[in-house]
N, CA, C and O atoms as a CHARMM CRD file, in Angstrom:
* protein
*
  260
    1    1 UNK  N    110.34000   5.24700 182.19600 PROA 1      0.00000
    2    1 UNK  CA   110.10000   6.49100 181.46600 PROA 1      0.00000
    3    1 UNK  C    111.36600   6.92400 180.73300 PROA 1      0.00000
    4    1 UNK  O    112.48300   6.57000 181.11100 PROA 1      0.00000
    5    2 UNK  N    111.15700   7.68700 179.69400 PROA 2      0.00000
    6    2 UNK  CA   112.29800   8.14500 178.91100 PROA 2      0.00000
    7    2 UNK  C    113.12000   9.15500 179.69800 PROA 2      0.00000
    8    2 UNK  O    112.59300   9.91100 180.51400 PROA 2      0.00000
    9    3 UNK  N    114.41700   9.14900 179.43800 PROA 3      0.00000
   10    3 UNK  CA   115.30100  10.09800 180.09400 PROA 3      0.00000
   11    3 UNK  C    115.23500  11.42500 179.34700 PROA 3      0.00000
   12    3 UNK  O    115.71600  11.53200 178.21900 PROA 3      0.00000
   13    4 UNK  N    114.64500  12.42300 179.97100 PROA 4      0.00000
   14    4 UNK  CA   114.42300  13.71400 179.30800 PROA 4      0.00000
   15    4 UNK  C    115.72500  14.44600 179.02500 PROA 4      0.00000
   16    4 UNK  O    115.84200  15.11700 178.00000 PROA 4      0.00000
   17    5 UNK  N    116.70000  14.32900 179.91100 PROA 5      0.00000
   18    5 UNK  CA   117.96700  15.03200 179.69400 PROA 5      0.00000
   19    5 UNK  C    118.63900  14.50000 178.43400 PROA 5      0.00000
   20    5 UNK  O    119.09300  15.27100 177.58900 PROA 5      0.00000
   21    6 UNK  N    118.69900  13.17600 178.31500 PROA 6      0.00000
   22    6 UNK  CA   119.30100  12.56700 177.12300 PROA 6      0.00000
   23    6 UNK  C    118.51200  12.94200 175.87900 PROA 6      0.00000
   24    6 UNK  O    119.08500  13.27600 174.84300 PROA 6      0.00000
   25    7 UNK  N    117.18500  12.88200 175.99300 PROA 7      0.00000
   26    7 UNK  CA   116.31400  13.21700 174.86500 PROA 7      0.00000
   27    7 UNK  C    116.54700  14.65600 174.39400 PROA 7      0.00000
   28    7 UNK  O    116.70500  14.89900 173.19700 PROA 7      0.00000
   29    8 UNK  N    116.56800  15.59500 175.31900 PROA 8      0.00000
   30    8 UNK  CA   116.77500  17.00500 174.98300 PROA 8      0.00000
   31    8 UNK  C    118.16300  17.22200 174.37900 PROA 8      0.00000
   32    8 UNK  O    118.31600  17.95500 173.40200 PROA 8      0.00000
   33    9 UNK  N    119.16600  16.58000 174.96900 PROA 9      0.00000
   34    9 UNK  CA   120.54100  16.71300 174.46700 PROA 9      0.00000
   35    9 UNK  C    120.63200  16.19800 173.03600 PROA 9      0.00000
   36    9 UNK  O    121.22900  16.84600 172.17600 PROA 9      0.00000
   37   10 UNK  N    120.04500  15.04100 172.78300 PROA 10     0.00000
   38   10 UNK  CA   120.11100  14.46400 171.43900 PROA 10     0.00000
   39   10 UNK  C    119.32600  15.28400 170.42900 PROA 10     0.00000
   40   10 UNK  O    119.72800  15.38800 169.27000 PROA 10     0.00000
   41   11 UNK  N    118.20400  15.87300 170.85500 PROA 11     0.00000
   42   11 UNK  CA   117.43300  16.74700 169.95400 PROA 11     0.00000
   43   11 UNK  C    118.26500  17.92700 169.47900 PROA 11     0.00000
   44   11 UNK  O    118.10600  18.39600 168.35100 PROA 11     0.00000
   45   12 UNK  N    119.15900  18.41000 170.35100 PROA 12     0.00000
   46   12 UNK  CA   120.03300  19.53100 169.97700 PROA 12     0.00000
   47   12 UNK  C    121.28700  19.05500 169.25300 PROA 12     0.00000
   48   12 UNK  O    122.09900  19.86900 168.81400 PROA 12     0.00000
   49   13 UNK  N    121.44900  17.74100 169.12700 PROA 13     0.00000
   50   13 UNK  CA   122.61300  17.20500 168.43500 PROA 13     0.00000
   51   13 UNK  C    123.90900  17.38700 169.20400 PROA 13     0.00000
   52   13 UNK  O    124.97500  17.54800 168.61000 PROA 13     0.00000
   53   14 UNK  N    123.81300  17.36300 170.51800 PROA 14     0.00000
   54   14 UNK  CA   124.99600  17.57700 171.35500 PROA 14     0.00000
   55   14 UNK  C    125.51200  16.28100 171.95400 PROA 14     0.00000
   56   14 UNK  O    124.74000  15.38600 172.29900 PROA 14     0.00000
   57   15 UNK  N    126.83200  16.19700 172.07300 PROA 15     0.00000
   58   15 UNK  CA   127.44500  15.14000 172.86900 PROA 15     0.00000
   59   15 UNK  C    127.40600  15.56600 174.33000 PROA 15     0.00000
   60   15 UNK  O    127.24000  16.74600 174.63800 PROA 15     0.00000
   61   16 UNK  N    127.56000  14.59200 175.22900 PROA 16     0.00000
   62   16 UNK  CA   127.55900  14.92700 176.65900 PROA 16     0.00000
   63   16 UNK  C    128.60900  15.98700 176.97700 PROA 16     0.00000
   64   16 UNK  O    128.34500  16.91400 177.74300 PROA 16     0.00000
   65   17 UNK  N    129.79600  15.85400 176.39300 PROA 17     0.00000
   66   17 UNK  CA   130.87200  16.81400 176.70200 PROA 17     0.00000
   67   17 UNK  C    130.51400  18.21900 176.23100 PROA 17     0.00000
   68   17 UNK  O    130.90900  19.20300 176.85500 PROA 17     0.00000
   69   18 UNK  N    129.76300  18.31500 175.12800 PROA 18     0.00000
   70   18 UNK  CA   129.35800  19.62900 174.62400 PROA 18     0.00000
   71   18 UNK  C    128.31400  20.26000 175.53500 PROA 18     0.00000
   72   18 UNK  O    128.34900  21.46300 175.78900 PROA 18     0.00000
   73   19 UNK  N    127.38200  19.44000 176.02700 PROA 19     0.00000
   74   19 UNK  CA   126.39300  19.93900 176.98300 PROA 19     0.00000
   75   19 UNK  C    127.08200  20.38100 178.26300 PROA 19     0.00000
   76   19 UNK  O    126.73100  21.40700 178.84600 PROA 19     0.00000
   77   20 UNK  N    128.05700  19.60800 178.69300 PROA 20     0.00000
   78   20 UNK  CA   128.80700  19.94600 179.90700 PROA 20     0.00000
   79   20 UNK  C    129.50400  21.29900 179.75200 PROA 20     0.00000
   80   20 UNK  O    129.44200  22.14500 180.64400 PROA 20     0.00000
   81   21 UNK  N    130.16000  21.49100 178.62300 PROA 21     0.00000
   82   21 UNK  CA   130.87200  22.75000 178.38300 PROA 21     0.00000
   83   21 UNK  C    129.91300  23.93400 178.32900 PROA 21     0.00000
   84   21 UNK  O    130.21000  25.00900 178.85100 PROA 21     0.00000
   85   22 UNK  N    128.76000  23.72800 177.69100 PROA 22     0.00000
   86   22 UNK  CA   127.78800  24.81200 177.51300 PROA 22     0.00000
   87   22 UNK  C    127.10500  25.20800 178.81900 PROA 22     0.00000
   88   22 UNK  O    126.68400  26.35400 178.97700 PROA 22     0.00000
   89   23 UNK  N    126.99300  24.26800 179.75300 PROA 23     0.00000
   90   23 UNK  CA   126.24600  24.52100 180.98700 PROA 23     0.00000
   91   23 UNK  C    127.12900  24.66600 182.22500 PROA 23     0.00000
   92   23 UNK  O    126.67100  25.15200 183.25900 PROA 23     0.00000
   93   24 UNK  N    128.38600  24.24900 182.12800 PROA 24     0.00000
   94   24 UNK  CA   129.26500  24.26700 183.29400 PROA 24     0.00000
   95   24 UNK  C    129.01500  23.09500 184.23400 PROA 24     0.00000
   96   24 UNK  O    129.51500  23.07700 185.35800 PROA 24     0.00000
   97   25 UNK  N    128.24500  22.12400 183.77500 PROA 25     0.00000
   98   25 UNK  CA   127.96200  20.92500 184.56700 PROA 25     0.00000
   99   25 UNK  C    128.96400  19.84600 184.15100 PROA 25     0.00000
  100   25 UNK  O    129.26700  19.70500 182.96600 PROA 25     0.00000
  101   26 UNK  N    129.47100  19.09800 185.10500 PROA 26     0.00000
  102   26 UNK  CA   130.45100  18.06300 184.79000 PROA 26     0.00000
  103   26 UNK  C    129.84400  16.97800 183.89400 PROA 26     0.00000
  104   26 UNK  O    128.72100  16.52400 184.11100 PROA 26     0.00000
  105   27 UNK  N    130.62200  16.57800 182.88300 PROA 27     0.00000
  106   27 UNK  CA   130.17200  15.53700 181.95300 PROA 27     0.00000
  107   27 UNK  C    129.87800  14.23700 182.69200 PROA 27     0.00000
  108   27 UNK  O    128.94700  13.51700 182.32900 PROA 27     0.00000
  109   28 UNK  N    130.65300  13.92900 183.71500 PROA 28     0.00000
  110   28 UNK  CA   130.41900  12.70500 184.49400 PROA 28     0.00000
  111   28 UNK  C    129.03600  12.71800 185.13500 PROA 28     0.00000
  112   28 UNK  O    128.38100  11.67900 185.22100 PROA 28     0.00000
  113   29 UNK  N    128.58600  13.89600 185.58900 PROA 29     0.00000
  114   29 UNK  CA   127.24500  14.00500 186.17900 PROA 29     0.00000
  115   29 UNK  C    126.17600  13.75000 185.12600 PROA 29     0.00000
  116   29 UNK  O    125.21800  13.01700 185.37100 PROA 29     0.00000
  117   30 UNK  N    126.34000  14.35300 183.96500 PROA 30     0.00000
  118   30 UNK  CA   125.37400  14.16100 182.87600 PROA 30     0.00000
  119   30 UNK  C    125.28000  12.67500 182.53900 PROA 30     0.00000
  120   30 UNK  O    124.18500  12.14100 182.36100 PROA 30     0.00000
  121   31 UNK  N    126.41700  12.02000 182.45300 PROA 31     0.00000
  122   31 UNK  CA   126.44900  10.58700 182.15700 PROA 31     0.00000
  123   31 UNK  C    125.68800   9.78300 183.20700 PROA 31     0.00000
  124   31 UNK  O    124.92100   8.88100 182.86900 PROA 31     0.00000
  125   32 UNK  N    125.90000  10.11100 184.47800 PROA 32     0.00000
  126   32 UNK  CA   125.20800   9.40300 185.56600 PROA 32     0.00000
  127   32 UNK  C    123.70300   9.64000 185.51900 PROA 32     0.00000
  128   32 UNK  O    122.92300   8.71800 185.75800 PROA 32     0.00000
  129   33 UNK  N    123.29100  10.86500 185.21500 PROA 33     0.00000
  130   33 UNK  CA   121.85600  11.16600 185.12800 PROA 33     0.00000
  131   33 UNK  C    121.22300  10.37900 183.99400 PROA 33     0.00000
  132   33 UNK  O    120.15400   9.78900 184.15100 PROA 33     0.00000
  133   34 UNK  N    121.90100  10.37700 182.84200 PROA 34     0.00000
  134   34 UNK  CA   121.34200   9.69900 181.67100 PROA 34     0.00000
  135   34 UNK  C    121.26500   8.18800 181.88100 PROA 34     0.00000
  136   34 UNK  O    120.40100   7.52100 181.31100 PROA 34     0.00000
  137   35 UNK  N    122.15900   7.65700 182.69200 PROA 35     0.00000
  138   35 UNK  CA   122.14100   6.22700 183.00600 PROA 35     0.00000
  139   35 UNK  C    121.20000   5.91600 184.17300 PROA 35     0.00000
  140   35 UNK  O    121.06800   4.76700 184.59400 PROA 35     0.00000
  141   36 UNK  N    120.54300   6.97500 184.69100 PROA 36     0.00000
  142   36 UNK  CA   119.62100   6.85000 185.83000 PROA 36     0.00000
  143   36 UNK  C    120.31100   6.28100 187.07400 PROA 36     0.00000
  144   36 UNK  O    119.69000   5.57200 187.86700 PROA 36     0.00000
  145   37 UNK  N    121.58700   6.59400 187.23600 PROA 37     0.00000
  146   37 UNK  CA   122.32700   6.15800 188.41800 PROA 37     0.00000
  147   37 UNK  C    122.11900   7.12300 189.57900 PROA 37     0.00000
  148   37 UNK  O    122.06800   6.71500 190.74000 PROA 37     0.00000
  149   38 UNK  N    122.00100   8.40000 189.25300 PROA 38     0.00000
  150   38 UNK  CA   121.72800   9.43200 190.25800 PROA 38     0.00000
  151   38 UNK  C    120.74500  10.43100 189.67100 PROA 38     0.00000
  152   38 UNK  O    120.54100  10.48600 188.45900 PROA 38     0.00000
  153   39 UNK  N    120.14400  11.21300 190.54500 PROA 39     0.00000
  154   39 UNK  CA   119.18900  12.24400 190.15600 PROA 39     0.00000
  155   39 UNK  C    119.88400  13.60100 190.27200 PROA 39     0.00000
  156   39 UNK  O    120.56900  13.85100 191.26400 PROA 39     0.00000
  157   40 UNK  N    119.72300  14.48000 189.28600 PROA 40     0.00000
  158   40 UNK  CA   120.36200  15.79900 189.37800 PROA 40     0.00000
  159   40 UNK  C    119.76700  16.63500 190.50700 PROA 40     0.00000
  160   40 UNK  O    118.59500  16.49500 190.85700 PROA 40     0.00000
  161   41 UNK  N    120.60500  17.50900 191.06900 PROA 41     0.00000
  162   41 UNK  CA   120.09500  18.39300 192.12100 PROA 41     0.00000
  163   41 UNK  C    119.28600  19.53700 191.50400 PROA 41     0.00000
  164   41 UNK  O    119.30300  19.73900 190.29000 PROA 41     0.00000
  165   42 UNK  N    118.59600  20.26000 192.33700 PROA 42     0.00000
  166   42 UNK  CA   117.68800  21.30800 191.86900 PROA 42     0.00000
  167   42 UNK  C    118.42400  22.38200 191.06700 PROA 42     0.00000
  168   42 UNK  O    117.92500  22.83900 190.03900 PROA 42     0.00000
  169   43 UNK  N    119.58900  22.78100 191.52600 PROA 43     0.00000
  170   43 UNK  CA   120.34500  23.81900 190.82000 PROA 43     0.00000
  171   43 UNK  C    120.70000  23.36800 189.40000 PROA 43     0.00000
  172   43 UNK  O    120.57300  24.14200 188.45100 PROA 43     0.00000
  173   44 UNK  N    121.14000  22.12400 189.25800 PROA 44     0.00000
  174   44 UNK  CA   121.50400  21.62800 187.93300 PROA 44     0.00000
  175   44 UNK  C    120.27900  21.48200 187.02700 PROA 44     0.00000
  176   44 UNK  O    120.35800  21.75200 185.82800 PROA 44     0.00000
  177   45 UNK  N    119.15600  21.06000 187.59100 PROA 45     0.00000
  178   45 UNK  CA   117.92300  20.96800 186.79700 PROA 45     0.00000
  179   45 UNK  C    117.51300  22.35900 186.31300 PROA 45     0.00000
  180   45 UNK  O    117.05700  22.51500 185.18000 PROA 45     0.00000
  181   46 UNK  N    117.67400  23.35400 187.15800 PROA 46     0.00000
  182   46 UNK  CA   117.35200  24.73200 186.79300 PROA 46     0.00000
  183   46 UNK  C    118.24500  25.20000 185.64100 PROA 46     0.00000
  184   46 UNK  O    117.76800  25.82100 184.69000 PROA 46     0.00000
  185   47 UNK  N    119.53900  24.89700 185.73300 PROA 47     0.00000
  186   47 UNK  CA   120.48200  25.25300 184.66300 PROA 47     0.00000
  187   47 UNK  C    120.07200  24.58000 183.35000 PROA 47     0.00000
  188   47 UNK  O    120.06900  25.21400 182.29500 PROA 47     0.00000
  189   48 UNK  N    119.72900  23.30400 183.42600 PROA 48     0.00000
  190   48 UNK  CA   119.32100  22.56600 182.22200 PROA 48     0.00000
  191   48 UNK  C    118.02100  23.10700 181.63800 PROA 48     0.00000
  192   48 UNK  O    117.89300  23.23200 180.42000 PROA 48     0.00000
  193   49 UNK  N    117.05800  23.42700 182.49700 PROA 49     0.00000
  194   49 UNK  CA   115.78400  23.97500 182.03300 PROA 49     0.00000
  195   49 UNK  C    116.00900  25.28700 181.28700 PROA 49     0.00000
  196   49 UNK  O    115.39200  25.52700 180.25000 PROA 49     0.00000
  197   50 UNK  N    116.88900  26.13000 181.81100 PROA 50     0.00000
  198   50 UNK  CA   117.21300  27.38800 181.12900 PROA 50     0.00000
  199   50 UNK  C    117.91200  27.12500 179.80000 PROA 50     0.00000
  200   50 UNK  O    117.59600  27.75200 178.78900 PROA 50     0.00000
  201   51 UNK  N    118.85700  26.20300 179.80800 PROA 51     0.00000
  202   51 UNK  CA   119.60700  25.90300 178.58900 PROA 51     0.00000
  203   51 UNK  C    118.69700  25.35800 177.49800 PROA 51     0.00000
  204   51 UNK  O    118.79200  25.77200 176.34300 PROA 51     0.00000
  205   52 UNK  N    117.81900  24.43500 177.85900 PROA 52     0.00000
  206   52 UNK  CA   116.94000  23.80100 176.87300 PROA 52     0.00000
  207   52 UNK  C    115.63300  24.56600 176.66500 PROA 52     0.00000
  208   52 UNK  O    114.80900  24.16500 175.84300 PROA 52     0.00000
  209   53 UNK  N    115.43600  25.66500 177.40100 PROA 53     0.00000
  210   53 UNK  CA   114.24100  26.48500 177.27900 PROA 53     0.00000
  211   53 UNK  C    112.97600  25.65300 177.49400 PROA 53     0.00000
  212   53 UNK  O    112.05400  25.67800 176.67900 PROA 53     0.00000
  213   54 UNK  N    112.95000  24.92100 178.60100 PROA 54     0.00000
  214   54 UNK  CA   111.77500  24.13100 178.95500 PROA 54     0.00000
  215   54 UNK  C    111.58000  24.22800 180.46600 PROA 54     0.00000
  216   54 UNK  O    112.38800  24.83700 181.16800 PROA 54     0.00000
  217   55 UNK  N    110.51900  23.63300 180.94800 PROA 55     0.00000
  218   55 UNK  CA   110.23200  23.70900 182.38300 PROA 55     0.00000
  219   55 UNK  C    111.03800  22.67300 183.16700 PROA 55     0.00000
  220   55 UNK  O    111.45900  21.64800 182.63000 PROA 55     0.00000
  221   56 UNK  N    111.23700  22.96700 184.43300 PROA 56     0.00000
  222   56 UNK  CA   111.85900  22.00100 185.33400 PROA 56     0.00000
  223   56 UNK  C    110.99400  20.74300 185.38900 PROA 56     0.00000
  224   56 UNK  O    111.51600  19.62900 185.39100 PROA 56     0.00000
  225   57 UNK  N    109.69000  20.91700 185.43400 PROA 57     0.00000
  226   57 UNK  CA   108.77200  19.77200 185.46900 PROA 57     0.00000
  227   57 UNK  C    108.98200  18.85400 184.26700 PROA 57     0.00000
  228   57 UNK  O    108.92300  17.63100 184.39800 PROA 57     0.00000
  229   58 UNK  N    109.22900  19.44100 183.09900 PROA 58     0.00000
  230   58 UNK  CA   109.45100  18.62200 181.90400 PROA 58     0.00000
  231   58 UNK  C    110.70200  17.76000 182.07200 PROA 58     0.00000
  232   58 UNK  O    110.69100  16.57100 181.75300 PROA 58     0.00000
  233   59 UNK  N    111.77700  18.36600 182.57500 PROA 59     0.00000
  234   59 UNK  CA   113.03200  17.63100 182.73900 PROA 59     0.00000
  235   59 UNK  C    112.87500  16.47800 183.72800 PROA 59     0.00000
  236   59 UNK  O    113.43700  15.40100 183.52600 PROA 59     0.00000
  237   60 UNK  N    112.12000  16.70300 184.78500 PROA 60     0.00000
  238   60 UNK  CA   111.95600  15.63600 185.77800 PROA 60     0.00000
  239   60 UNK  C    110.79200  14.70000 185.43200 PROA 60     0.00000
  240   60 UNK  O    110.45000  13.80800 186.20800 PROA 60     0.00000
  241   61 UNK  N    110.18700  14.91700 184.25500 PROA 61     0.00000
  242   61 UNK  CA   109.18900  13.98100 183.73900 PROA 61     0.00000
  243   61 UNK  C    107.78600  14.15300 184.28400 PROA 61     0.00000
  244   61 UNK  O    106.97700  13.22700 184.22100 PROA 61     0.00000
  245   62 UNK  N    107.48500  15.34500 184.82700 PROA 62     0.00000
  246   62 UNK  CA   106.16800  15.58200 185.40800 PROA 62     0.00000
  247   62 UNK  C    105.21300  16.31600 184.47300 PROA 62     0.00000
  248   62 UNK  O    104.01800  16.41400 184.75300 PROA 62     0.00000
  249   63 UNK  N    105.74100  16.83400 183.35900 PROA 63     0.00000
  250   63 UNK  CA   104.94700  17.74400 182.54900 PROA 63     0.00000
  251   63 UNK  C    105.41800  17.71100 181.11300 PROA 63     0.00000
  252   63 UNK  O    106.53000  17.27400 180.81900 PROA 63     0.00000
  253   64 UNK  N    104.57200  18.17100 180.23300 PROA 64     0.00000
  254   64 UNK  CA   105.01800  18.43800 178.86100 PROA 64     0.00000
  255   64 UNK  C    105.69200  19.80500 178.85500 PROA 64     0.00000
  256   64 UNK  O    105.62700  20.54100 179.84000 PROA 64     0.00000
  257   65 UNK  N    106.34300  20.14100 177.73900 PROA 65     0.00000
  258   65 UNK  CA   107.03800  21.43100 177.61000 PROA 65     0.00000
  259   65 UNK  C    106.27400  22.52900 178.30300 PROA 65     0.00000
  260   65 UNK  O    106.70900  23.68100 178.29900 PROA 65     0.00000
């Protein structure tokens, strides 16, 4: 399945470091999530959902916007 975090970030035209700065999430974590090496924790998914104005389900690939 497509990586929703990467997809959302690219739709906004952001680099990983810019997303990290905007959300307070470490860029290394974003990189690991996008590479599917680790899964983000619930708190970080919540932060991303708020930032991208979408549902948590969408980010974890369970739902459309």
